[in-house]
C-alpha positions in Angstrom: -2.2 -19.3 -25.7 -2.4 -22.7 -23.8 -0.2 -21.1 -20.9 -2.5 -17.6 -20.6 -5.7 -20.1 -20.4 -3.9 -22.1 -17.6 -2.3 -19.3 -16.0 -6.1 -17.7 -15.6 -7.9 -20.5 -14.6 -4.8 -21.2 -12.0 -6.1 -17.7 -10.8 -9.6 -18.0 -10.4 -9.2 -20.8 -8.2 -6.9 -19.6 -5.8 -9.3 -16.4 -5.5 -12.1 -18.7 -5.3 -10.4 -20.3 -2.2 -9.3 -17.4 -0.9 -12.9 -16.0 -1.2 -14.4 -19.1 0.1 -12.3 -19.0 3.1 -12.8 -15.3 4.1 -16.7 -15.9 3.5 -16.8 -18.4 6.3 -16.7 -16.8 10.0 -14.5 -18.1 13.1 -16.0 -18.4 16.1 -12.8 -17.4 17.8 -13.4 -13.8 16.1 -16.4 -13.1 17.9 -14.1 -13.8 21.5 -10.8 -11.8 20.4 -13.6 -8.9 19.1 -15.0 -8.6 22.8 -12.3 -9.6 24.7 -10.3 -6.8 23.2 -12.8 -4.6 23.5 -13.6 -5.2 27.2 -10.2 -4.6 27.5 -10.3 -1.3 26.1 -13.4 -0.5 28.3 -15.1 0.2 24.5 -18.6 0.4 24.4 -19.7 -2.7 23.1 -23.3 -3.4 22.1 -23.5 -6.6 23.2 -26.2 -8.1 20.4 -23.4 -8.7 18.7 -21.1 -11.0 20.4 -24.1 -12.9 23.1 -26.4 -15.3 21.8 -30.7 -14.2 23.7 -31.5 -11.5 26.1 -28.8 -9.3 27.0 -30.7 -6.6 28.6 -29.2 -7.5 32.0 -25.2 -7.3 30.4 -24.7 -4.4 32.5 -21.1 -3.6 34.3 -21.4 -6.0 37.3 -19.9 -2.9 39.8 -21.3 0.3 38.5 -24.2 -0.7 41.6 -24.1 2.9 43.2 -23.3 1.2 46.6 -19.8 0.1 46.1 -17.3 3.2 47.0 -16.2 4.3 43.8 -12.1 4.3 44.6 -12.4 0.0 45.5 -14.7 0.5 41.7 -11.6 2.1 40.0 -9.3 -0.8 41.7 -11.5 -3.8 41.3 -11.7 -3.0 37.2 -8.0 -2.0 37.1 -7.0 -5.5 38.1 -10.0 -7.0 36.2 -8.9 -5.2 32.9 -5.1 -6.0 33.6 -6.3 -10.0 32.0 -4.1 -11.4 29.2 -5.7 -14.3 27.0 -4.7 -16.7 24.6 -6.8 -18.7 21.9 -5.6 -22.5 22.5 -7.9 -24.4 20.6 -11.4 -23.8 18.7 -13.8 -26.8 16.9 -16.5 -26.6 15.1 -19.7 -29.2 15.1 -19.6 -31.5 11.7 -23.3 -29.5 11.4 -21.3 -26.3 11.8 -23.9 -25.2 13.8 -22.4 -24.6 17.0 -18.4 -24.7 18.4 -16.4 -24.6 21.8 -13.5 -22.3 21.7 -10.9 -23.0 24.7 -9.2 -19.5 25.8 -6.6 -19.6 28.4 -6.7 -16.6 30.6 -3.9 -15.7 32.8 -5.3 -12.8 35.1 -4.9 -11.1 39.3 -6.6 -13.8 41.3 -9.5 -11.5 41.7 -11.4 -13.8 44.0 -8.7 -14.7 46.4 -7.9 -11.3 46.8 -12.2 -10.4 47.5 -12.0 -13.4 49.9 -9.3 -11.9 52.1 -11.1 -8.7 51.9 -14.7 -10.1 53.4 -13.0 -12.3 55.6 -10.9 -9.0 56.9 -13.9 -6.5 56.5 -16.3 -8.0 59.5 -14.1 -8.0 61.8 -13.0 -4.2 61.3 -16.8 -3.3 60.9 -17.4 -4.5 63.9 -14.5 -3.3 65.8 -14.6 0.4 64.0 -19.2 -0.3 65.2 -18.1 -0.7 68.8 -15.7 2.7 69.1 -18.2 4.7 67.9 -17.1 5.1 64.3 -19.3 6.8 62.1 -20.7 5.3 58.9 -18.2 7.8 56.4 -15.0 6.6 58.7 -16.1 3.0 58.4 -16.9 3.3 54.8 -13.1 4.9 54.2 -12.0 2.2 56.8 -13.1 -0.5 54.0 -11.6 1.7 51.0 -8.3 1.7 52.7 -8.6 -2.1 53.5 -9.6 -3.6 50.2 -6.8 -1.4 48.5 -4.3 -2.5 51.3 -5.2 -6.1 50.2 -5.3 -5.7 46.4 -1.9 -3.8 46.4 1.0 -4.9 44.1 -1.1 -8.4 43.2 0.5 -10.9 40.6 -0.8 -11.5 38.1 -0.5 -15.3 38.4 -3.5 -17.2 38.4 -4.2 -19.3 34.8 -7.3 -20.4 33.7 -8.6 -22.0 31.1 -12.7 -21.7 29.8 -14.3 -23.7 27.5 -16.6 -21.5 26.0 -19.8 -22.9 24.3 -20.6 -20.5 20.7 -23.2 -20.8 18.1 -24.0 -20.1 14.3 -27.1 -17.4 14.0 -27.7 -16.2 10.8 -23.9 -16.8 9.8 -22.5 -14.8 12.8 -20.8 -16.3 15.6 -22.2 -15.7 18.9 -21.3 -16.5 22.5 -24.1 -18.4 24.7 -25.6 -16.7 27.1 -26.7 -17.3 30.8 -25.3 -19.9 33.2 -23.4 -22.1 30.5 -20.7 -19.7 30.0 -20.4 -18.6 33.3 -16.6 -19.6 33.5 -15.7 -17.7 30.4 -17.0 -14.4 32.7 -15.4 -16.2 35.9 -11.4 -16.6 33.6 -12.1 -13.2 32.7 -12.5 -11.7 36.2 -9.8 -13.9 38.3 -12.2 -16.3 39.9 -14.2 -13.3 41.3 -17.9 -14.6 40.0 -16.9 -18.5 41.2 -15.8 -17.8 45.0 -18.5 -14.6 45.4 -21.4 -17.9 44.6 -19.1 -19.8 47.1 -19.4 -17.5 49.8 -23.1 -16.6 49.2 -23.6 -20.8 49.9 -24.8 -21.8 53.3 -22.9 -24.1 55.1 -23.8 -27.6 55.9 
């Protein structure tokens, strides 16, 4: 009888321990959910993974002004990323966390910079030669496809993702706080773009 009671008690303790662990959400789970869905081009409800206003979160490449061939190639390069969760630290009060994510990507920043540099000279050359707008647009598409051809996936960056617990759900902080996270996904594209926009003093 004692052995039976003891085995029941042990079972209850183990079950309560498992239940307790399962009820505590892990901050990295939210990041994994987002990165896996994004990589597979799935429709994402941003309110389930990001804190605050998410209305501005759309695909930055679907502006309607970029030639579709460039957009397609850009997305192909971006979505080729690999990632690894290297560390997850929850604050003592259990309300915030920082998750380290290591990205391995194509160096899209380098590609974009090379494209912009060469496109300026190419556009002027074509314009002075009397090329039409359609011809210039096609030349720009060809140029991007050339500079991005066979791009190696050798850029490694680590982003410290800041997170907050809201209604027992871990959310990624939006806005500028996690810009390095998005820059990591996009292979340095965001930081390169911002640097190119910064006036030279």
